N, C-alpha and C positions, 0 to 999 in steps of 0.2 A: 804399732798396735794402739796408737792413741785414738784414732778415729776409724770407724768402719767405712767401707767403700761407698756406701750410699751417701753418708754425710759429706765425704770428699767430693763426690759428683755434684751434690747440691750446692756446695760452697763454690766450686770452680765452674759450675755450669757446664761440665763436660758430659759427653755421653760415655757409656761404658766402653764402647769400641775405641773412642779417642783415648781414654785412660790407659787401656792396655797397649795401644799403639805407642803412646809417649813412654810408657814403661819399658817397652821392648827397645825403643831407641836409646833410652838411658842405659840399659844393660849391655847393648851392643856397642855403642859409641861413646858413652859417658856424657852425652849431651841430649837435651830434650828437643832440639831443633834439627830438622832434616835439611842440612846445608846442600845447596845445589852443586853438582859436579859436572865437569866438562864445559865445553863451549856452547852457549845457547844462541839462538837466533837462526833464521833461515839461511840457506846457502845463497851466497851472492849470485845474482843473475845478471848476465850481460845485457847491454842495450841492444835494440834491434839491429842497428848498424854493425855492431861488433859481431853479432851472430851471423849476419849476412857475410861478413868478411871471413869468418871461420868456414862457412859453407863454401865460399868461393875458393878458399885454399884447398879444401878437401876435394872439390870438384876438379881443380887443376892438377892436383897431385894426391891421389887417394892413399898413398903409402906413407904419408907423414906420420911420425911418432908424436905422441902428445906433448913431449917436451919441445919438439920443434915448433908445434903450433903455439905453445906458450911463448917461445922466443920470438916468433914472427909477430904475434900479437903485441908483445911488449915493444918491439922495435918500430912497428908500423902504425899501431893504434895507441901507443903510449899508455897502456894499462898493464898493471901487474896482477896476474891471477894465478891460481894453482891449477895443476893439470887435471885435478878432479873436477874443477868447475868446467873446464873444456870438455871433459868426458860427459858430464851431466847435460851440458847444453847440446852436445851432438846427439845424445840419446833422445832428448826431448824433441829435437828436430828430425828424428827418424833415421839418423845415421847410425849404423851398426858396424861392428868390425867383422869382416869375413875374409875368406881366402881370395887372393887376387887372381883374376883371370888374365893371364899374360897374353898380350898382343904384340906381335913382332914390330919393333920400331922401324924396320925396313918396309913395312906394309905400305903399298901404293894403291890408292883407290882407282886411279886411272888405268893402271896396268891390269888390275883385277877386272875392271869393266871391259877392257879390250879382250882379255882372255875369255870371259863369259860370252862376248859377242862372237868370237871366233869359234868357240865350241858349240854354239847354238845351231850351226849349220849341219851338225851330225845328228843322226837319229840315236835314241837312247840305246838301241840294240847294237850300235856300232862302237860304243865306248866301253873300255875295260880299264880296270885299275890294278896295278901291280904293287905289291907290298912285300917287305921282307921281315922276318922275325927269327930270332935265335933262342935256343934253350941250352942251359947247362945245369950243373947240379945245384946251383944256387937260385935258379929261376923261381922255384916253388917255395923259397924261404919266406916266412912271414916276418914282417918288420915291426909289428905291434903286439903287445901282450899285456897281461894284468898281474899285479902283485900287490902286497900290502904297501900302504903309504910309507914313503921314506926308504923303500927297498927296491933294488934292481929286479927286473923281470928277466930270468935266465931261461935259455932254451938251447939244447944241443942241436946245431944245424951245420950243414956243410960250409966250410970256409974256402976251400979250393974249388976252382971252376969245374974241374973234371972234364968229362966228355961233353963236347959242344956239338950241337946240330943246328944248321941254318936251313930255313925254309923260304921258298918264294912261291907266290900264288897269284893267279889272275882272277879277278872278281868281275863278273858281268851280271846282267839281269837274270841269267840262268844259274847263278851261284858261282862257286869256285870250279872253274872248268880246266885249269892247267896249273899244276903245282909240281914242285921238286923239293926234295930234302937231301942234303949233303952233309957229310961229316966235316966238322970244322967250319971255316968261314967260306962264304960264297965268293969265288974269285972272278975276275973280269972275264976271262976266257970262257969259263963254264956258264956264266950268266948270259953272255952273247950267244953261246951255242943253244942254251935253253930258249932264249928269246927268238932265235931264228927258226929252230926246228920244232918247237912246241907251240909257242904263242902265235907266231906268224902263220904257221901251218894250220892251226885251229881257226884263226880268223879267215884265212883263205878258203878253208872248207865251208865255214859257216856262211860266208858271203858269196860262195861259188865263183871265186876268182880263178 
């Protein structure tokens, strides 16, 4: 109560906003200076050659974990970086994390090309596709649900397989033209019988054999 506010502002050449700002700092922290906190400075960015090396690693093996990329960079490029730096650089390069599309390692381009060439001699109406599917009590069970954070999502669903049904079908340009449903699993003898007396007979009738 020695001086009024205006005299203090004139003496210190403070604005009224700055005065209340410093006063709030004093009351909250016991200090009139706002000391910086945390680590300052921009995130370390890799050199162009290092980024190209990372992109080459991801191209050759897209399922690398970040810690594996860090280890390979340290071993082969002699630089030590954090995995967050690797993540940021990949993001800037347009690389995002997504679900892998699995391709069979046994895939052979030459054999596939030979198969396509062999099948090209047939007309589309002469080709049919056979597939099998089965259903039991657990088929319609849902595998994902929602609940509060930190809690399990529960649902009462069948655990035992129960009654099982197997289905075979022939798909052509006309749609599904031959199908069979059996209790349990499709056995070899039953499949050959269906193939001979249903599928082959349909094809013979359609092609007038």
